[in-house]
SEKOL-629183 format. One record per residue (C-alpha): x, y, z; residue in one letter; chain. Coordinates in nm, 2 decimals. Example, Ala and Ser with C-alpha at 12.3 -4.5 7.8 and 13.67 -1.06 7.14 Angstrom:
REM residues 2
<atom <1.23,-0.45,0.78>,A,A>
<atom <1.37,-0.11,0.71>,S,A>
***
This chain:
REM residues 233
<atom <2.45,8.90,6.22>,A,A>
<atom <2.64,9.18,6.39>,I,A>
<atom <2.96,8.98,6.36>,V,A>
<atom <2.89,8.91,6.00>,A,A>
<atom <2.81,9.27,5.93>,G,A>
<atom <3.13,9.38,6.10>,G,A>
<atom <3.34,9.13,5.89>,W,A>
<atom <3.18,9.27,5.57>,I,A>
<atom <3.28,9.63,5.67>,I,A>
<atom <3.63,9.52,5.75>,V,A>
<atom <3.66,9.33,5.42>,A,A>
<atom <3.53,9.63,5.22>,R,A>
<atom <3.76,9.86,5.40>,T,A>
<atom <4.06,9.64,5.32>,R,A>
<atom <3.95,9.62,4.96>,R,A>
<atom <3.93,10.00,4.94>,R,A>
<atom <4.28,10.03,5.09>,V,A>
<atom <4.41,9.79,4.83>,R,A>
<atom <4.24,9.97,4.55>,I,A>
<atom <4.38,10.31,4.67>,R,A>
<atom <4.73,10.17,4.70>,Q,A>
<atom <4.70,10.03,4.34>,D,A>
<atom <4.58,10.37,4.22>,V,A>
<atom <4.86,10.55,4.40>,L,A>
<atom <5.11,10.30,4.26>,A,A>
<atom <4.98,10.36,3.90>,D,A>
<atom <5.00,10.74,3.96>,A,A>
<atom <5.37,10.75,4.06>,I,A>
<atom <5.58,10.78,3.74>,P,A>
<atom <5.86,10.53,3.69>,A,A>
<atom <6.20,10.65,3.79>,A,A>
<atom <6.41,10.74,3.49>,G,A>
<atom <6.79,10.78,3.47>,P,A>
<atom <6.92,11.05,3.72>,R,A>
<atom <7.08,11.36,3.60>,A,A>
<atom <7.45,11.39,3.67>,G,A>
<atom <7.62,11.65,3.89>,V,A>
<atom <7.75,11.83,3.59>,G,A>
<atom <7.40,11.94,3.49>,V,A>
<atom <7.36,12.14,3.81>,Y,A>
<atom <7.72,12.27,3.84>,L,A>
<atom <7.69,12.58,3.61>,P,A>
<atom <7.38,12.70,3.80>,G,A>
<atom <7.56,12.66,4.13>,V,A>
<atom <7.86,12.86,4.00>,V,A>
<atom <7.64,13.13,3.87>,M,A>
<atom <7.45,13.16,4.20>,A,A>
<atom <7.78,13.20,4.39>,L,A>
<atom <7.90,13.47,4.15>,V,A>
<atom <7.57,13.66,4.18>,V,A>
<atom <7.59,13.63,4.56>,A,A>
<atom <7.95,13.75,4.56>,A,A>
<atom <7.87,14.06,4.35>,I,A>
<atom <7.57,14.14,4.56>,S,A>
<atom <7.77,14.11,4.88>,Y,A>
<atom <8.05,14.34,4.74>,S,A>
<atom <7.79,14.60,4.65>,Q,A>
<atom <7.54,14.59,4.94>,T,A>
<atom <7.70,14.38,5.21>,G,A>
<atom <7.97,14.48,5.46>,S,A>
<atom <8.26,14.45,5.22>,Y,A>
<atom <8.27,14.83,5.14>,P,A>
<atom <8.29,14.90,5.52>,Q,A>
<atom <8.57,14.64,5.56>,V,A>
<atom <8.76,14.79,5.27>,R,A>
<atom <8.72,15.14,5.41>,A,A>
<atom <8.84,15.02,5.75>,W,A>
<atom <9.15,14.86,5.59>,Q,A>
<atom <9.24,15.17,5.40>,Q,A>
<atom <9.19,15.39,5.70>,A,A>
<atom <9.41,15.16,5.91>,T,A>
<atom <9.69,15.16,5.65>,A,A>
<atom <9.67,15.54,5.61>,Q,A>
<atom <9.67,15.63,5.99>,T,A>
<atom <10.04,15.68,6.03>,P,A>
<atom <10.07,15.92,5.74>,G,A>
<atom <9.75,16.11,5.84>,L,A>
<atom <9.86,16.13,6.20>,L,A>
<atom <10.20,16.27,6.10>,A,A>
<atom <10.03,16.54,5.89>,R,A>
<atom <9.79,16.63,6.17>,A,A>
<atom <10.08,16.68,6.41>,L,A>
<atom <10.30,16.88,6.17>,D,A>
<atom <10.21,17.25,6.17>,P,A>
<atom <10.39,17.30,5.83>,T,A>
<atom <10.20,17.02,5.65>,A,A>
<atom <9.88,17.06,5.45>,Q,A>
<atom <9.58,17.04,5.68>,P,A>
<atom <9.36,16.74,5.67>,L,A>
<atom <9.03,16.77,5.50>,N,A>
<atom <8.71,16.64,5.65>,E,A>
<atom <8.73,16.30,5.47>,E,A>
<atom <9.09,16.25,5.58>,E,A>
<atom <8.99,16.35,5.94>,M,A>
<atom <8.72,16.09,5.93>,A,A>
<atom <8.97,15.82,5.81>,R,A>
<atom <9.21,15.93,6.09>,L,A>
<atom <8.94,15.89,6.35>,A,A>
<atom <8.85,15.54,6.22>,L,A>
<atom <9.22,15.44,6.23>,G,A>
<atom <9.27,15.58,6.58>,L,A>
<atom <8.97,15.39,6.71>,R,A>
<atom <9.11,15.07,6.56>,T,A>
<atom <9.45,15.13,6.72>,R,A>
<atom <9.30,15.21,7.06>,L,A>
<atom <9.11,14.88,7.06>,Q,A>
<atom <9.45,14.71,7.11>,N,A>
<atom <9.61,14.99,7.31>,D,A>
<atom <9.33,15.12,7.54>,A,A>
<atom <9.58,15.26,7.79>,G,A>
<atom <9.73,15.51,7.54>,N,A>
<atom <9.64,15.86,7.68>,V,A>
<atom <9.78,16.05,7.39>,E,A>
<atom <9.59,15.83,7.15>,G,A>
<atom <9.26,15.91,7.32>,W,A>
<atom <9.35,16.28,7.33>,L,A>
<atom <9.41,16.28,6.95>,M,A>
<atom <9.08,16.10,6.89>,L,A>
<atom <8.91,16.35,7.11>,G,A>
<atom <9.05,16.64,6.91>,R,A>
<atom <8.96,16.47,6.59>,T,A>
<atom <8.60,16.42,6.71>,G,A>
<atom <8.58,16.79,6.80>,M,A>
<atom <8.69,16.90,6.46>,V,A>
<atom <8.44,16.66,6.29>,L,A>
<atom <8.16,16.79,6.52>,G,A>
<atom <8.11,16.43,6.65>,N,A>
<atom <8.02,16.49,7.01>,A,A>
<atom <7.99,16.12,7.10>,G,A>
<atom <8.34,16.04,6.97>,T,A>
<atom <8.50,16.35,7.14>,A,A>
<atom <8.33,16.31,7.47>,T,A>
<atom <8.40,15.93,7.49>,G,A>
<atom <8.77,15.98,7.39>,A,A>
<atom <8.83,16.26,7.63>,Y,A>
<atom <8.65,16.07,7.91>,A,A>
<atom <8.89,15.78,7.86>,N,A>
<atom <9.20,16.00,7.86>,A,A>
<atom <9.08,16.18,8.18>,Y,A>
<atom <9.00,15.85,8.35>,R,A>
<atom <9.35,15.71,8.27>,L,A>
<atom <9.53,16.03,8.38>,D,A>
<atom <9.31,16.27,8.59>,P,A>
<atom <9.61,16.50,8.64>,K,A>
<atom <9.66,16.56,8.27>,N,A>
<atom <9.53,16.91,8.20>,R,A>
<atom <9.49,16.85,7.83>,D,A>
<atom <9.27,16.55,7.91>,A,A>
<atom <9.07,16.75,8.18>,A,A>
<atom <9.03,17.06,7.96>,L,A>
<atom <8.93,16.85,7.65>,G,A>
<atom <8.68,16.66,7.86>,Y,A>
<atom <8.54,16.97,8.01>,A,A>
<atom <8.50,17.14,7.67>,E,A>
<atom <8.32,16.84,7.53>,A,A>
<atom <8.08,16.84,7.82>,L,A>
<atom <8.01,17.21,7.80>,T,A>
<atom <7.92,17.18,7.43>,R,A>
<atom <7.68,16.89,7.49>,S,A>
<atom <7.31,16.93,7.45>,S,A>
<atom <7.25,16.76,7.79>,D,A>
<atom <7.22,17.01,8.08>,P,A>
<atom <7.37,16.75,8.32>,E,A>
<atom <7.68,16.73,8.09>,D,A>
<atom <7.70,17.11,8.10>,N,A>
<atom <7.69,17.12,8.48>,R,A>
<atom <7.96,16.85,8.51>,R,A>
<atom <8.18,17.04,8.25>,G,A>
<atom <8.14,17.36,8.44>,G,A>
<atom <8.23,17.20,8.77>,E,A>
<atom <8.54,17.05,8.61>,L,A>
<atom <8.64,17.39,8.48>,L,A>
<atom <8.60,17.54,8.82>,R,A>
<atom <8.84,17.28,8.96>,Q,A>
<atom <9.09,17.37,8.68>,L,A>
<atom <9.07,17.74,8.75>,V,A>
<atom <9.12,17.68,9.13>,R,A>
<atom <9.43,17.48,9.05>,S,A>
<atom <9.58,17.74,8.82>,D,A>
<atom <9.45,18.10,8.78>,H,A>
<atom <9.70,18.18,8.50>,T,A>
<atom <9.59,17.93,8.23>,D,A>
<atom <9.44,18.14,7.95>,I,A>
<atom <9.28,17.84,7.78>,R,A>
<atom <9.10,17.73,8.10>,V,A>
<atom <8.99,18.09,8.18>,L,A>
<atom <8.85,18.14,7.83>,S,A>
<atom <8.65,17.82,7.83>,L,A>
<atom <8.53,17.88,8.18>,Y,A>
<atom <8.41,18.23,8.10>,A,A>
<atom <8.23,18.10,7.79>,F,A>
<atom <8.07,17.81,7.98>,S,A>
<atom <7.95,18.04,8.26>,A,A>
<atom <7.81,18.29,8.01>,F,A>
<atom <7.62,18.02,7.82>,E,A>
<atom <7.47,17.89,8.15>,Q,A>
<atom <7.38,18.26,8.24>,Q,A>
<atom <7.62,18.28,8.53>,R,A>
<atom <7.73,18.62,8.41>,F,A>
<atom <7.91,18.72,8.73>,G,A>
<atom <8.14,18.42,8.70>,E,A>
<atom <8.20,18.49,8.33>,A,A>
<atom <8.30,18.86,8.40>,V,A>
<atom <8.53,18.75,8.67>,A,A>
<atom <8.71,18.50,8.44>,A,A>
<atom <8.74,18.76,8.16>,W,A>
<atom <8.88,19.02,8.40>,E,A>
<atom <9.14,18.77,8.51>,M,A>
<atom <9.23,18.71,8.15>,M,A>
<atom <9.28,19.09,8.09>,L,A>
<atom <9.53,19.10,8.37>,K,A>
<atom <9.73,18.82,8.20>,L,A>
<atom <9.73,18.94,7.84>,L,A>
<atom <9.98,19.20,7.72>,P,A>
<atom <9.85,19.55,7.64>,A,A>
<atom <9.88,19.50,7.26>,G,A>
<atom <9.70,19.17,7.24>,D,A>
<atom <9.41,19.16,6.99>,A,A>
<atom <9.21,18.94,7.22>,R,A>
<atom <9.17,19.22,7.47>,R,A>
<atom <8.91,19.41,7.26>,A,A>
<atom <8.70,19.09,7.22>,V,A>
<atom <8.71,19.02,7.60>,I,A>
<atom <8.62,19.38,7.68>,E,A>
<atom <8.31,19.36,7.45>,R,A>
<atom <8.22,19.03,7.61>,S,A>
<atom <8.24,19.18,7.96>,I,A>
<atom <8.01,19.47,7.86>,R,A>
<atom <7.76,19.23,7.71>,L,A>
<atom <7.76,19.01,8.03>,A,A>
<atom <7.72,19.32,8.25>,Q,A>
<atom <7.41,19.42,8.05>,E,A>
<atom <7.24,19.09,8.12>,K,A>
***
């Protein structure tokens, strides 16, 4: 009886399977003629056009175009920046010059003058990261280059990081020890010392400047006021 019962269950199960397969077969619609490729082609073309327009407006295309323009304009902008008789560059032109210089330096990383120019451009733009990084590269390539050392020191002393200020002050002290007659170095050293509340060092640097400047120099009055202010601290 158990065997017979089992056979009946199997038979009923197979019958249900056949019935379900028949039902599923009836539910599937018969395949009609397939649409040709031409039906979908206009939609594909339209999607590509929309994607291209979207990319040109919101993608990286504007940045690429700006980079290409800056690269092409770099020689002319650089010539104007170096010519004291030419019209000064405005802020937008300085930004394009910085972008062009960075692009050039990617393929000419050993160009000290290029790094110095990028550092000066960064200082004019108020871009501390660009200025500090560029001057650091120039100083690393040529530690004996006073323009590189002074530019790097100035960028460090203007940083918001106290450790950068300390390093900049130390570099300026080295420059003063190597040459006591460099007005640029003495001026920056005095300013850095004053900002870090080392008023005695600031006064000493300004007094050295007074010895070097001629009697009629307009800077003397400013330095004398700075000395009095530091002595009051």
